[in-house]
N, C-alpha and C positions, 0 to 999 in steps of 0.2 A: 700171478693171478690178478686180473684187473677187478677193481671194485665195480659192482653193479648195483644200482638203485632198484629196489623192488618196483614192479610196474606201477606207475601212477603215484608213487609216494614222493612227496616233496617236489613234484615236477610242476613248473609254472604252466599257465594256460597257453602261453606263447613262447617263442624262443627268447632266451636271455643273452645269447652270444652266438656268433657265427658257428656253423657246423664244424669248420676247420679248427677254430679255436677250441670248441668243446672237445673235439677229438684229441687235440694236443693236451688239454687239461687232464683228460682221463688217462691218456698214455703216460703222463708224468707220474701217475699214481701206480703204474704197473710195478709189480714186485716179482722176484723169482718164485717159481712154483715150488721150490724146495723149502720146507719149513725149517726155520732156524731158531725160533724162540717164541717168547710171549710178546704180547702187543705193547707198544709204547703209547701211553696215554698222557694227557696234559690237562691241567686245570688253569683256567683264566678267570679270576674273580671279577674282572671287568665286565664279564657277560652278565653275572647276577646283579652287579651294580647298575648295569644298563637297564635291567628289568625293574629294579627298584625305582629308578629315576624316570621311568617312562620314556626311554630313548626312542627315537624315530627308527623307521625301517632302514634308512640310509646309514644311520649311526651304527646300528647292529650289524649291517652288512659289512661296514668298514672293519669292525672288530673281528668278525668271522674271517674276513680276508687275511687279516694279520695272523690269526690262529692257523690258517691253512699254510702259512709260510713255514711253520715248524713241522709240518707233515705228520701230525699225530694220527694214529689209528683210531683213537677214541678220545673224547673230551668229557671230563667230569664237570657237571654244572650244578651249582647250588640252586635248589628249587626252594625259594622262600615262600612258604605257605602264607605267611602274613602279608606278603605283597600281593598274592593272587586273591586272597579272601580276607581283606581287612575287616569286613562285616560278615555276620553270619548269613549264609545262604538260606533261602526258603527250602530248597531241596539240594542238599550237599552232594548227592550222587548224580545230579543232573549236570552234565558237562556244559550246558548252555544256561545255567542259572545266572541271572543278571548280576548277582553279587560277586561272581568270580571274574577277574580280569586276566585272561590268558594271553593277551595280545603279544606282549614281548617274548614270552616263552614260546609261543607259536612260531615266531620269527627265528628265535635261536635254534630250536630243535629242527625245524624244517631247513633252515640255512645250513646247519651242520651236515644234514643228509645230502643236500644239494652239492656240497663240497666233498663228498666222499668220506665223511667222518662220522663214526658211530657215536651217538650221544649216550652218556651215563648220567643219570639224575640222582642227586642225594637230597632227600626231603627233610627239611627242618625249618626253623624260625616259626614258632607256633603263635597263631593269632591271639591277641589279647582276649578276644571273646571266648576262647576255649579254656582259658585258665583264670581269667579275671585279674591277671597280673601284667604290669607293663614291663618292657625291656629294662634290665638293670644297667647300671654303669659298669664299664670294664676299664680298669686302670684309670678311674676317675673321669672317663669320657662316656657319653651316651652310646650304648651298643646299637649297631645297625641291624640287629636281629634279636629275637625274643627266645630265650632258652627255656622258659617256663612251660612245661608240657601240659597237654590238655587234662582237665579233670576227668573227662569221659573218653575212654579208649575209642568208643564208637565215632567220635568226631574225627579222629585221626584215620580210622578205617574208611570212613566215607570219603575223605579227601584222597586217600590212596586209590580208592576205586575210581573216582572221577579222573584223577591224573592218568592212571594206567589206561582207562578207557579212551580218554581224549587222544593219547599218544600211542594207541594200539596199531596205528597204520591204516585204520579204516575210516577215520573222521575226515570229512571234507574240509579243505582249507578255506575259511571264510574270506580270505584275501585273494584267493586265486582258484575259484572253482573251475573245473571239476577235479582239480588235483587234491591230494590228501595231505594232511599234516604229517610232519616227520615222525617216524616211529621211534619210540624209546622203550627198548626191551630191558635195559640194565637199570635197575632201581635199587639204590642203597637206602636202607630203612631210616637212617639218622646219621648225624655227624658227631663222632666221638662221644657216645652216650655215657662214657665213664667220667667225663669232665663236666663239672657243673657250669662252666662258662657256656657250654653248648646244649646241655641237657640237664634240666633241674626240676626236681620235685621238692617243694619246700625250699630248703637252702643247700641241698646236696644232690648229687647224682644218685640214681636208684636202679639197680639191676633188675629187680622184679618189675618195675614200671616199664623198663625197656623191653623186657621179654614179652609182657602183655601187649605192648604196642606192635612189636614185630610179628607176633602170632596173628593179630587181627589184620595187620597190613598184608601179610603173606596171603591170607585167605582171600582178601578183597582184590588184591592185585591179580591173582590168578583167575578170579571170576571175570575180571574186566579184560584181560589180555592173556590168552593161552600161551603166548610165546615169551612171557615175562621171565626175567631172571631176578628174583628178589634176594638181595644180598644182605647178609648179617653185617651190621655196620662195623666199620673199622674202629678200634679203640684208640684213644689218644695215648701217646707214649709217656705215661705217668708211672714212675717207679715206686713212689712212696704211698700214694693213696691218702694224702693228708688234705686238709682244707675243703672237706666235702666232696673230694674226688674218690674214685675207686681205682686202685692200682691196675696196671695193665695185666699183671700176673693174676690177680684175683678175678678180674673180669673174664680172662681167658678160661680160668678154671670153672667159673660159674656157668658160662655158656656151654663148655664141654660136658658139664655134669647134668645138663637139662635134657632129659630124654624125650620130652614132648614138643620140643622146638622144631619147626620145619624151616628149611632154608634151601635156596638153590645155589648159593655161593657164599664164600666166607671172605671177609676183608680184614686187612691189617694196615697199620701206618708205620712208617720207618723214618725216624729223625735222630739217629745216633750222632754224637759229636764228631766221630771219626769216620773214615772211609769204610766201604763194604768189606775190604780185605784186611783191615787194621784191627788190632785188639782195642776194645773200648773199656772205659773205667768200670770197675767192678760195681755191680748193682744196677747198671743201666739196662732197661728192658722196655720194649723189644729192640734188639739189634739185628743187623742182617744175618749175623751168625745164629740167631734164634729162629730162622726159618723152619728148621726141623722141629723145634718145640711147638711152633704154631701149627704145623702139620700134625704133630702129635695130638694137640688139643682138638683139631678138627676130626681126626680119626677116632679119638676117644668118643667124641660126641656122636659120630655116625655109627660107631660100633654099639653104643648104648641104644641107639634108636632102631637100627636095622639088623644088627647081628654081625659078628665079626667076619663071617664067611661070605657076606654079600659083596660081590665084586664091585657093585655100584658105589661102595664106600670109597673107592679110590678115584672116582670120576668127578666129584664135586670140585669146581674150580676155586682157586684162591686168587683174589685181586689185592694187590698193594695199592690202595686207593689214594694214598698220599705218601710221598717220599721226597727228600731233598736236603739241601744244605744251604744255610744262609751265609752271605758273604760280608755281613756287617752286624754289629751288635744292635739289638732292638729291645723294646720293653718286654717282648714275649720270649726272647731267647738271648742268653748271654754269650753262649759259645758260637763261634763262627769260623769259617775257613777262608782262604784266599780264593779269588776268582779262578785261578789256575787249578787249585785243588778241587773246587766244585766241578769243573769240567772233567778232571781225572776220575772223580768218584762217580759221576754219572756214567762214564764209559764202563767203569768197573761194575756198577750196578746192573747194567744190561748184559754184562758178560758173565755174571755168576751162573755156574752150572745149574744150580737148583732153580733159579728163576727162568732158565731157558727151556725147562721141560715140565710136563704135567706134574702136579695139578695147577701150577701157576699159569694164569691166563693173561694177566696184564699188570703193568706197573704205571702209576700216574706220577709224573713230575709236578710238584707243587712249588712254585706257581709259575706263570708265564712271565709276568712283569714284577720287578721289585716294587715294594711299597714300604712305607715307614714302619709298619708293624712286622712285615715279613720280607726282608731283602734276600729272598732265595730264588729269584726268577732267572730265566734264561736271558732276559733283557733288563736293562736298567729302567728306572721309572721314566726316563727321558726317551726310551725306545731304542737305545744302542744295544747291539748284540754283545753279550758277554761270551767268553770262551765256551761256556756251557751250551750255548745255542748250537754250535756246530757239533759238539759232542752228542747232543740229543738228536739232531737231525740225521747224523750218521747212523743212528740205530732205529729211527722212528719208522722207516719204511722197508726194513729188512723182511724177509719172508717169515711166515708164521708156521707153527706146527698145526697139524690137522686138529688137534685138541683145541688150540686157541681159536682157530677159525670157527669152531662150533659155537663159541660163546660171544665173540666179537662180531656181531651181525646186526 
């Protein structure tokens, strides 16, 4: 099945490459018609860093061209709210309010669509004006994001509305009229809201605060974009729940027990110290072997909300929105594997039977490039391919199940 861009979406006003070259580029993305599994996704934090730094169009295009080399089906992008709206807008729901700077994200999302890649957005980094608190230090260094959540849920809801509306596939591209900005249907509500480094009320994470924000965001996202898939945020792999965090087990139980929560998809993160087929140390959660437990939590939640006999309970998709293995020790992770092991584990990850069939829809390799904090990329910081690059690309454009194609669009 060849990728097709919806009419007018992300298309430049004039040709950007010869017709022959364009045809070859599209043909290169062709995949077998027979579905074989869930979609391979990728995260490249250099994209959100480019948005923060005010990168030029040429710089963003260069990054996107590098991303395309890995041939991912979809790309997860950090949407830093604090970068877009550092000051309070006069009308937060107005996608053209002068206080909001969308320029870099317009280029990122439109550029992904132009390259045949589906964008997934994860919204976090809360502006100081919403909480009155500045970004803290992390490991003794100033954080590049603000985890202090808004005092008013309505501020978050208004931003979600504006974001979903701007990237609904109907907004004219201000840089290339009459084309439209790239469409973003996949929106993850927050980043690891059980970890206070990323989601903080006071000095700790807070499940009730996240639930309130998710509910408000879900409603507003659907008002702005009827095709949106609003994803319950993936929890960080924390087993103990100490130091102001909420353990992954407790967070899963709390979400599953909430009968009033609405969601379109469920997300999880996977960072076990060993491979997908290997036994892991006792007490580590979640592991790849816990996929069934995660599905159990999702089904419990859906059964509470909709009734156990509702067949729709089995059709909500699950995304693993972060997964990977680091190949060196860092301040954020002491365990690591060899570069060869990383490649082997990525191959095994995409080969897991449970991951290749519904309700699993996609798995995101985190990250694309190594950095000092997280040396878990497919490429070194200098840009050299690690063995894991070929392991990923061997799976990234295989055919998809019809279930997966319904959601990766």
